[in-house]
Backbone as numpy.savetxt, mean C-alpha at the origin, in Angstrom:
# Nx Ny Nz CAx CAy CAz Cx Cy Cz
3.23 -3.69 -9.09 3.81 -2.44 -8.34 2.88 -0.85 -8.57
1.65 -1.29 -9.50 0.48 0.15 -9.14 0.34 -0.08 -7.96
-0.23 -1.45 -7.90 -0.74 -1.11 -5.97 0.07 -0.41 -4.96
1.31 -0.64 -5.04 2.86 -0.27 -4.08 2.84 1.19 -4.48
2.45 1.71 -5.36 2.84 2.67 -5.72 1.64 3.63 -5.78
0.77 3.64 -5.69 -0.85 4.17 -4.96 -0.44 4.30 -3.81
-0.57 3.18 -3.14 -0.40 3.40 -1.82 0.60 4.26 -1.04
1.90 4.16 -1.92 2.70 5.31 -1.04 2.35 6.60 -1.25
1.87 6.91 -2.65 1.88 8.11 -3.02 0.13 8.66 -1.77
-0.53 7.68 -1.40 -1.45 8.08 -0.50 -0.75 8.18 1.13
-0.02 7.51 1.43 1.06 7.59 2.54 2.22 8.88 2.74
2.59 9.19 1.97 3.08 10.23 1.76 1.84 11.58 1.68
1.15 11.74 1.09 0.41 12.84 1.46 -0.51 13.07 2.38
-0.50 11.80 3.13 -1.37 11.75 4.33 -0.27 12.33 5.62
0.92 12.08 4.88 2.11 12.35 5.78 2.24 11.27 6.98
1.94 10.18 6.73 2.43 9.38 7.55 3.54 8.39 7.30
4.50 7.98 8.24 5.57 7.62 8.01 5.39 6.14 7.75
6.56 5.10 7.20 6.46 3.65 6.63 5.73 3.18 8.60
6.15 3.54 9.89 6.17 2.91 10.63 4.60 3.11 11.07
4.22 3.88 11.13 2.52 4.58 11.56 1.85 3.70 10.15
1.90 3.56 9.57 0.94 2.80 8.33 1.07 1.46 8.98
2.65 1.05 9.27 2.40 -0.21 9.84 1.71 -0.96 10.84
1.57 0.48 11.99 0.78 0.19 12.89 -0.71 -0.16 12.99
-1.38 0.65 11.32 -2.40 0.71 11.37 -2.59 -0.40 10.83
-1.99 -1.13 9.72 -2.20 -2.55 9.09 -2.05 -3.46 10.31
-1.24 -3.60 10.96 -0.94 -4.42 11.95 -0.37 -5.09 10.85
0.83 -4.94 10.83 2.49 -5.40 10.10 3.44 -5.17 10.90
4.31 -6.15 10.62 5.21 -5.93 11.52 6.08 -4.07 11.07
7.05 -3.39 11.95 7.61 -2.63 11.13 8.11 -1.88 9.90
9.14 -3.23 9.69 9.65 -3.01 8.20 9.08 -3.50 7.39
7.93 -4.05 7.37 7.15 -4.72 6.31 6.68 -3.78 5.33
6.83 -2.20 5.81 5.87 -1.63 4.57 7.47 -0.81 4.21
8.46 -1.12 4.37 9.70 -0.76 4.17 10.33 -1.34 2.90
9.77 -2.69 3.09 9.85 -3.70 2.21 9.38 -4.16 0.93
8.06 -3.62 0.98 6.85 -3.47 0.24 7.29 -2.50 -0.67
8.11 -1.53 -0.51 7.82 -0.03 -0.89 9.25 -0.25 -1.57
10.24 -0.88 -1.33 11.51 -1.70 -2.02 11.28 -2.46 -3.10
12.09 -2.16 -4.43 12.01 -3.45 -5.43 12.84 -4.33 -4.77
13.93 -4.12 -3.73 14.96 -5.59 -3.52 14.23 -6.50 -2.41
12.91 -6.47 -2.49 12.07 -7.31 -1.53 10.95 -8.09 -2.26
10.74 -9.33 -2.23 9.96 -9.85 -2.69 8.01 -9.44 -1.88
8.32 -8.69 -0.42 7.08 -8.88 0.01 6.13 -7.42 -0.51
4.50 -8.12 -0.82 3.83 -7.37 -1.59 2.32 -6.83 -0.69
1.63 -6.42 -1.02 0.15 -6.32 -0.22 -0.64 -7.44 -0.59
-1.18 -7.98 0.42 -2.28 -8.52 -0.03 -4.01 -8.33 0.10
-4.88 -9.00 -0.31 -6.37 -8.33 -0.23 -7.08 -8.08 0.59
-6.02 -8.58 2.26 -6.71 -7.89 3.06 -5.98 -6.69 3.71
-4.87 -6.74 3.26 -3.70 -5.42 3.31 -4.58 -3.59 2.43
-5.19 -4.65 0.94 -5.82 -3.03 0.39 -7.04 -3.04 0.85
-8.00 -4.00 1.57 -8.65 -3.45 2.24 -8.92 -2.72 3.57
-7.61 -2.96 4.09 -7.39 -2.10 5.26 -7.00 -0.75 4.83
-5.96 -0.74 3.72 -5.72 0.55 2.91 -6.90 1.30 2.74
-7.55 0.86 2.08 -8.90 1.90 1.59 -9.61 2.38 2.78
-9.53 1.67 3.71 -10.66 2.12 5.52 -9.39 3.42 5.47
-8.11 3.19 5.85 -7.07 4.35 6.30 -7.27 5.65 5.31
-6.98 5.01 4.11 -7.01 6.50 3.24 -8.90 6.91 2.76
-9.54 6.36 2.94 -11.06 6.71 2.81 -11.13 6.62 1.40
-10.73 5.72 0.77 -11.14 5.29 -0.52 -11.80 4.07 -0.92
-12.19 3.49 -2.21 -12.44 2.26 -2.61 -11.23 1.54 -2.55
-11.27 0.12 -2.72 -10.08 -0.35 -2.53 -9.95 -0.80 -4.09
-10.99 -0.40 -5.05 -10.93 -0.40 -6.72 -9.35 0.58 -6.77
-9.25 1.77 -5.73 -8.45 2.77 -6.24 -7.08 2.53 -6.51
-6.81 1.30 -5.80 -5.45 0.54 -5.81 -5.16 -0.11 -6.73
-6.56 -0.40 -8.22 -6.08 -0.92 -9.27 -6.21 -0.49 -10.43
-5.28 -0.51 -10.96 -5.62 0.55 -12.94 -6.55 0.02 -13.44
-6.65 0.67 -14.20 -8.36 0.71 -14.80 -8.34 0.29 -16.28
-6.69 -0.18 -16.94 -6.58 -1.17 -17.55 -5.47 -2.22 -17.35
-5.37 -3.27 -17.91 -4.41 -3.53 -18.21 -2.71 -3.34 -17.95
-1.84 -3.84 -16.83 -0.87 -3.34 -17.21 0.41 -3.90 -17.95
0.05 -4.90 -18.22 0.63 -6.00 -19.10 0.15 -6.20 -20.36
-0.07 -5.52 -21.23 -0.80 -5.57 -22.53 -0.22 -6.42 -23.59
């Protein structure tokens, strides 16, 4: 969930719609909505995280928590 929350925050900060980000990631139009919704099992994979880091001009590490989330 950390990755999804971070990507959503960056998307909103950049003022991108879900559809605009889907085009940039080369995924289907509804994929971002499914990822951001807790009602779907869709998640970002490592390739998506790599592309997100290029889009948002940050490190892929920025999408990972600094410490364990399940302590």
